[in-house]
C-alpha positions as CSV (number, residue, x, y, z in Angstrom):
1,M,28.2,7.0,-25.6
2,N,25.7,7.0,-22.8
3,K,27.0,8.8,-19.7
4,D,24.1,8.1,-17.3
5,N,24.6,6.0,-14.2
6,V,21.1,4.7,-13.9
7,L,21.0,1.0,-13.3
8,Q,18.1,-0.7,-15.1
9,F,16.4,-3.5,-13.3
10,E,14.9,-5.7,-16.0
11,G,12.8,-8.6,-15.1
12,R,12.2,-7.5,-11.5
13,E,8.5,-8.4,-11.8
14,T,9.6,-12.0,-11.8
15,I,11.0,-11.7,-8.3
16,T,8.7,-13.4,-5.8
17,T,8.4,-12.5,-2.2
18,D,8.8,-15.0,0.5
19,A,5.8,-16.9,2.0
20,L,5.8,-14.9,5.2
21,T,5.6,-11.6,3.4
22,Q,2.8,-12.9,1.2
23,L,0.9,-14.1,4.3
24,L,1.3,-10.7,5.9
25,K,0.1,-8.9,2.8
26,S,-2.9,-11.2,2.5
27,G,-3.8,-10.8,6.2
28,A,-3.4,-7.0,5.9
29,Q,-5.6,-6.9,2.8
30,Q,-8.3,-9.0,4.5
31,M,-8.3,-7.0,7.7
32,L,-8.4,-3.7,5.8
33,Q,-11.3,-5.0,3.6
34,V,-13.3,-6.1,6.8
35,A,-12.6,-2.7,8.4
36,I,-13.8,-0.8,5.3
37,E,-17.0,-3.0,5.2
38,V,-17.7,-2.2,8.8
39,E,-17.2,1.5,8.0
40,V,-19.7,1.4,5.1
41,Q,-22.2,-0.6,7.2
42,E,-22.0,2.1,9.9
43,F,-22.4,4.8,7.2
44,M,-25.5,3.0,5.9
45,L,-27.1,2.8,9.3
46,Q,-27.3,6.7,9.3
47,F,-29.7,6.4,6.4
48,Q,-31.8,3.3,7.4
49,D,-34.8,5.5,8.1
50,R,-34.6,7.3,4.7
51,L,-37.1,5.4,2.5
52,L,-38.6,5.9,-0.9
53,D,-42.4,6.2,-1.3
54,D,-42.7,2.5,-2.0
55,G,-40.8,1.6,1.2
56,R,-37.5,0.6,-0.3
57,A,-34.2,2.0,1.1
58,A,-33.3,5.4,-0.5
59,V,-29.6,4.9,0.2
60,V,-28.1,1.7,-1.1
61,R,-24.7,0.1,-1.9
62,N,-23.7,0.4,-5.5
63,G,-20.7,-1.9,-6.2
64,H,-17.1,-0.9,-5.6
65,Q,-14.6,1.6,-6.8
66,L,-11.8,0.4,-9.0
67,K,-9.2,-1.7,-7.3
68,R,-6.1,0.2,-6.2
69,D,-2.8,-0.5,-4.5
70,L,-2.0,1.1,-1.2
71,Q,1.7,1.2,-0.6
72,T,2.6,0.0,2.8
73,G,5.8,-1.0,4.7
74,I,5.3,-4.6,3.6
75,G,4.6,-3.7,0.0
76,P,1.5,-2.9,-2.0
77,V,-1.9,-4.1,-0.6
78,T,-4.8,-4.1,-3.1
79,I,-8.0,-2.6,-1.8
80,R,-11.6,-2.1,-3.1
81,V,-13.7,0.7,-1.5
82,P,-17.5,0.2,-1.7
83,E,-19.7,2.8,-3.3
84,V,-23.0,4.1,-2.0
85,R,-25.7,5.9,-4.0
86,S,-29.0,7.6,-3.3
87,R,-32.2,6.7,-5.1
88,D,-34.1,9.8,-4.0
89,G,-32.0,12.5,-5.7
90,E,-30.3,13.8,-2.5
91,P,-26.6,13.2,-3.0
92,V,-24.8,10.8,-0.6
93,T,-21.1,10.0,-0.8
94,F,-19.3,7.4,1.2
95,R,-15.7,8.4,2.0
96,S,-13.6,5.9,4.0
97,V,-11.8,7.3,6.9
98,L,-9.2,4.6,6.7
99,V,-8.6,4.9,3.0
100,P,-9.6,8.4,1.6
101,P,-9.9,8.6,-2.2
102,Y,-6.5,10.3,-2.7
103,V,-4.4,8.1,-0.5
104,R,-1.9,5.9,-2.3
105,K,0.6,5.3,0.5
106,T,0.2,4.8,4.2
107,K,1.1,7.8,6.4
108,S,4.0,6.0,8.0
109,L,5.5,5.2,4.6
110,E,4.8,8.8,3.4
111,A,6.6,10.3,6.4
112,A,9.5,7.8,6.4
113,L,10.6,8.1,2.8
114,P,11.8,11.7,2.9
115,W,13.3,11.1,6.3
116,L,15.0,8.0,5.1
117,Y,16.6,9.8,2.3
118,L,17.6,12.9,4.3
119,R,18.8,11.0,7.3
120,G,20.0,7.7,5.8
121,V,21.3,8.3,2.4
122,S,22.7,11.8,2.7
123,T,24.3,11.3,6.1
124,G,25.2,7.6,6.0
125,E,23.2,6.9,9.2
126,M,21.3,4.1,7.6
127,S,20.6,2.1,10.8
128,D,18.6,4.9,12.4
129,A,16.7,5.5,9.1
130,L,15.8,1.8,8.7
131,E,14.6,1.6,12.2
132,V,11.8,3.9,11.3
133,L,10.6,1.5,8.5
134,V,11.5,-1.9,10.0
135,G,11.3,-1.2,13.7
136,P,13.8,-2.0,16.5
137,E,14.9,-5.2,14.7
138,A,16.7,-3.0,12.2
139,K,19.7,-2.4,14.6
140,G,21.7,-5.0,12.7
141,L,21.2,-3.2,9.4
142,S,24.0,-0.9,8.8
143,A,24.9,1.1,5.7
144,S,27.5,-1.6,4.8
145,T,24.9,-4.4,5.2
146,V,22.4,-2.5,3.0
147,A,25.2,-1.9,0.4
148,R,26.1,-5.6,0.4
149,L,22.4,-6.6,0.1
150,K,22.1,-4.2,-2.8
151,Q,25.1,-5.7,-4.6
152,Q,23.5,-9.2,-4.1
153,W,20.2,-8.0,-5.5
154,V,21.9,-6.5,-8.5
155,L,23.8,-9.8,-9.1
156,L,20.6,-11.8,-8.7
157,L,18.7,-9.5,-11.1
158,T,21.6,-9.7,-13.6
159,C,21.7,-13.5,-13.4
160,R,17.9,-13.8,-13.8
161,S,17.9,-11.4,-16.8
162,S,20.8,-13.3,-18.5
163,D,19.0,-16.6,-17.8
164,S,15.9,-15.4,-19.6
165,I,17.8,-14.5,-22.7
């Protein structure tokens, strides 16, 4: 007999987000990519006078790093950070200030998750905790509302997984 109380959410990858959230994610991804491109262009300007003997640029762009997801308040946003290399043997490394190599979550999300747990789950003050993530519009989200939404999600997931059988 299995005595754990872990609820398995099967088929959750089939849940689609609403059109507004998709639009927000897409816009955030495009703005972030543009900002990173501006960052790399400014970085490259530092080396525009550094030339090889034949007159070609010594520091050049060299593709992109692998795609990675950055966890944000609206969900994961896929990003690609450009790479830069030096042709003259002197090492040059581009590090984005916006998206350093080790960052997988935005700072607001990083800071909010432990606080959400400590303040919201353990004390039952869910509305204050959700206000950090959602903003002032979260005032209508109480612990009972979140519990009711959770029950609806579990039912929805259960119905979807039984439909796929």
